[in-house]
N, C-alpha and C positions, 0 to 999 in steps of 0.2 A: 308412763315409764319413769323410773327413778334411777338416777345416776349417783354413784358414790365413788370417791377417790380414796383408796386405801394406801397407806404409807408403810414401807418396809425398810428395815435397817439390816446391814450385814451381820451375820451370826458366825458362820464358819464355812470353810471349803471342804468339799468331799472330793472323791476321785475325779468325777467329770462335771461336777456342778458346784454352785455356790448356794448356801442356805441363807435365807432372809427371814427375819421374824417381824411380824406385823407390829406396828406401833399404834395401838388404839387411841382414839380421842379420849380425853379425860372423862371418866365416868361411864365409858362405853365398853362393852365386851368386844373381843376380837371378832371380825367377820370371817377372815380366811385363815388366820393363824400363821402357819409357816409355809413358805414356798421354796421350791428349788428351781434355779435358773441355770441353764447350761453355761459352762465357762466361756465358750466361744462367743456368747452373746453378752454375758455379764461383765467380762473383762475385770477391771479394777473398781467397778462401781460399788460404792458403799451404801447407796440409798436407791430405792425404786418407788415409784408411784404407779399404781394400777387403777384404772377407772373401770368399774363394772356397772352394767346397766340391767336393771330388773324390769322385765316387761310384764305389766299387769294384765 
């Protein structure tokens, strides 16, 4: 199993969600790109980290 933590920064708000853009590590391509998080959960958060696990 491989775990990776992906960092996201605030991009903009939409009607019911907040859009976050991935901040890739230097020299790396984005893994997930853009995510949308519902406003009720995101609140005023400007940064998110998501840990994903790849099961081999």
